[in-house]
N, C-alpha and C positions, 0 to 999 in steps of 0.2 A: 571489381566484383568477385574475381576468382579468389583473392586473398580473404575477403570477408566470408565467402562461402564455406571456407574451412572452419571458421569459428562457428557459423550457424550449424554446420554438419555435426560438430562436436556437441553443441548444445542439444541438438535433436535427439541424441542418444541418451540424454539424461533421464533418470527415473524420477527425479523430484527437483524442486527449485534449487536446493542447495547444491546438488550435483551439477545442475545447469551452470550455476555460478563458477564452480570449480573447473569444469571442462572449458567454459568460455574464457575464463581468466588464463588458464594454462596456454590455450591456443593463441589468445590475443597478445600475450607477452612476447611471442615470437615475432609479431608484426609491429607492435608498439611497445618497445621495452619500457618497463617500469620496475621500481624497487619494492613498492608495497601497494596495497589496494583494499578497498572496501566495496563489496557488492551487497546490496540489500533489496528485498522486495519492498514495494510501496503500495499503500492503499489506493486503488484507482480513483476513488472519489475525493479523498482529502489530500493525497500526496504524502502523507506521513509514513515514516519508516515502519515496517512490520516484518514478521518472520518469513523466511529465514534471512540471516545475515552472515556473509563470509568475510572475515578479516584476515588479511595476509600480511605478515611481516611488519606489523605495527607494534607499538609499545604497550603500556599498561592499559587496563580497562578505564582508569580514570581519565586518560587522554582521549579515549573514545567518547566518554560522557562529555568532556569539555568541548570536543569537536561539535557534537550535536547541540549542546547548549548554546554555543556561539552561533550556529546555523539558525537557530530559532529566535534567539533573544538579542542578537547584536546586528549592527549594520554591516553588511558584507557585500563583496562583489559577486555577481552571478549566483545568487542563492538558488537552490533547487526549485523553489516555487515559481521563480521568474523563468528559469531555464525550461520548465515544463510547458510554458506558453510561448517560448521564443521560436522564431522560424527554424532555427537550427538548434536542436536540443543538446548541444555539446559546446563546451567552452574551456579554454585553457586559462589559468589564472594570470600568467604573465602576459599572454596575448591580450586579455581583456583589460589589463591595467597599464598597458604601455610599458611593460617590464618594470612595474612598480608594485610588486605584490603586497607590500606593507600597507597599501590602501585598504586591504581587507583585514578586519579585526580578527577573523579566524586565523589568518596567516600569522599576524603579530602575536596572538595569545597562545596558539596551539602548535601550528605547523612549523614555524621557524625554529622553535626550541627543539624540535624533533629532527632537525636537519633537512627538512623538505625544501627543495628548490622550486618546484613547480607542481601544480595539481591540474589534472585533466578530469573534468566531471561531466557526466552524461545522465540524461533521463531516458529510460527505455519506455517508450510510449507508443500508443496506438491512437491516432487522432489527438483528442485532448485528455486521454486517460493515461496517467503514468503507472506503469507496472513494476518498475525497478529503478534504482539509482546506483550509479557507479562513480567511484572516485579512484583515480590512479595517481600515484605520487612518484616523483623522481627526486633524487638527492643531488643530481647534477644534470645540466642541460634542460632546456625548455622543450615543451611539446610543440611540434611543428604544425603548420596548417594542414599538411597531409595526414598527421595523426588525428587531428580534429575531424577531418572529412571521413576518414576510415571508420572512426567510432560512430559518427552520425549515420553512416550507412547501415550500421548494426542495430540502431535504436529500435526500429519497428520489428525486424525479424526476431530479435531476442525477446522483445515484449510479447510477440505472438506466441512464442513457445512458453514463455513464463506464465501467461494467463491461463494456459491449459491446466496448470496445477491448482487453480482455484476451483476446479470442478469438484462436486461432492463425491465422497468415496462410495463405491458400490458395496454397501454393507447393510446389515439389518439396522433399522432405527432403534434408538434407545427409548425407553419409557421414562416419563417424568422429566422435569426440568430443574436443574440445580438452581439454588437461590443466587441472587446477585452478590458479588463481593464488593467490599468497600475499602479503599486505602486513602488516608488523609496525609497530605504533605504540608509542612509548615511554610512560612513565608520565604524561607531561604531555599526551599526545594527539597528538604529532607523528609523522608517518610517517618511519620510519628505515630500512626495507628493503623491497624489492619484487623479485619474480622476473619473468622475461620473459613468462610466461603471463599474469600479472596485467595487464601492460601491454597485451597483445593484447586481453584482455577489456575493459579500460577504453576502448580505442579504438573499441569498438562501441557505447558508450553515447551517448544523445542529449545535445545541448547543454543546459546548465543552470548554475546557480551552482556554481563550482568554486574551489579555493583552492590557492595555490602551496605546494610542499613542497621540502625540500632534495634530493629525488630527481630533480629536473629535469622534473617533470610536475605537472599540477594534478589534484587529486582532487575528484570531484563530491560535492555535499552529501549524496547518498544513501549513499555509501560512508562518509563521515565520520560521518553520523548513526548508521549501524550500529555503528561502533566506539565512539561515545559511549554507545550503549545498553548495550554490554557493560560499560562502566565503571559505568553506572547500576546494573546488576545487582550488580556486585562491591561497590558502596557500599551495597547494600541498599535502593536507592530504587525498584527495580522487580523483577518476578519473572517476566517473560515471555522469549520468544526474541529474541535479537539477530540477527534474520534477516529479510531482505527480498528479494523478487523484483523484478528490474529488467528492463524490456522494452528490447531493443536497437533500433537504428535499422532493423533488418531485421524487427522484429516478433517476434523470438524472445526467450526468457527466460533470464536468468542468476539464480543465487541467490547472495546475499552474506550470509555468516554469520560472526559474530565471537565470540571467547571471551577473557575476561580471565585471563591466566596468573599464576602465583605463583612467586616465587623461593624458594630454600631458607629454611627457617624461617618460611614463610608470608608473607613480605614481598611487597608488590604488585609485579607484573612487567608486561611489555608486553601489549598486546592483539594477538592473532593473528586476522587476517581472511582468510577464504577466499572467492574469487569463482570461480564455475564454472558450466557449463551446468546448468540446472534439472533435477533428477532427477524420475522419474515421481511419486514421493510429493509433491514440491513442487508439481506441476502439476495433480494430480487435483482438488483442491478449487478451485483457481483457474479451471480450464477449466469445471468444473461450474457454478460460480457465474456465470461469464461468460455461459453460456447459460441461466442460471436453472434448472438441474437441481436437484431435491431430492436428499437423501441416498439414498433408495431408487432414484431414477432413475439416479444415478451407479453404484450397485451393479449394476443391470441392464445399463447400458452397458458396464461393465467385463466382465461375463460374456459379453455379445454378442461383444466383442472377443476373448475367449478361445475363441470358436467354439461356445459352449453353445447348445443348442436351447431352444425355449420350455419344453418339459417339464423339461429339466435345470435351467434357471433357476428354475422353479417349485419343484422339489425342493430346490435349494440354499437358497432364501430362505424356504421353507415358506409359499408363497402359491400360489394357483390359477393355472393357465395362462391363464385369462381375465383375471386381474389383470395378469399379465405383458404380455399383448397390449395391454391398456389403457395400461399404462405406456409401452410402446414407441410407441404412437400419439402420446402426449404428447411423448415424447422427439424423435420425428421432426419434429413441429411446431416445437418449441423450437429445434432445430438446423438446420431448413430442409432436411432430406433426406427421401428417400422409400423408402430401403431400408437394410438392415443394412450392406451393403457401403459405401454412401455415408457412413453414420454412422462406421464404422471409419476410412475415409479422412479424414474431417474432424477427428476427435478423437484418433485413435491412430496418427498417423504415426510412422515410425521415429525421426524427429528428436525428437518430443515425448515419447513414452512408449516408448522402445526396448525395455524389459523390463517388460511389464505386471505389476504386483503383484496379489496376491489382492485381491478386492473389499473395500474398507475404508469403513465408514460415515464421513460427515463428522462431525468432532468439533466441538461447540459450546462456547464458553466456559462454564465452570461444570459441564460434563459430561465428566469424565475418561474416557479410553479404558479398555476392559476390561483391557488389559495395558499396563504402563508402557513407554514408548518411551525409548530413549537418544537424547538430543538435546543440542545446544549451547544452553545457556540464555542468554536475553537479559538 
């Protein structure tokens, strides 16, 4: 615990998620030596990679794209989506394969050619919510059981610090909503068409691994990963949403969601990807999780924003007014406010939740909503 506390302490001093990755990586390297690494944020609902991403001592951007393409489209050992649900959210490739890493397509096609001997990967999670993904690489020696245990101890503490950066910025809301952007990818995954709105949204994204396209611009890995996920769903390799929320350089949120289209006769078609300002439904869970609000606390917060009194909230939720007041005290502590007005100003600005929906409980994996929702499937 003393060793991991140094990593957590270094992360605690970070001003943003990228700095958190940098500080944690530098401190962790002293405890678990590695030659290269990838640290990336993850969307807590879909588990897909999102901004920011820190890449240390790795090769070309094409190799990074191949790594994530293999992760999403090929059969591999301990993929992140399985690791996120595993009892221990950390695994070493050689340990998981009985020292036969070539069982992993990702190792055969990408890592072996780059001189990688072993990979240690982890999901930074709180409960069933993944907030970050980590891959550490060694060119010699395998990662030990002690290395795995140490990184597992860091999973939740680092995730708790990482999710704080999902909180909305304390700034004046903007007026107006930019139009959605559209990018089309051909059957091989190449970007073939884009509108001006998409270009404007892309210009707001933070720096990170990006890849050239025939369109005269580079697409960030988070956008490419979402399009790849849509292909994975079409191929029957996955069944979730091809949807990710990406935080801009201004601290605001965009939603990127993709769908695999079909041609006449059921033939495979292009992938259509929409990038646009995050809608209220996209942000409700994210903001609630960022402040550590429970499902019930989010419901009460939404009702407060709708102007409901304590008695009205109690009636709506079939709980006592005393229970409502207890929940509000906890909500105020978690969000750092002292009144209902401050709470609304902090969480429900016009920019973030311009048209507040009816209170909706947070849905957990494995617990379907009472009514089916129409959504673009990943």
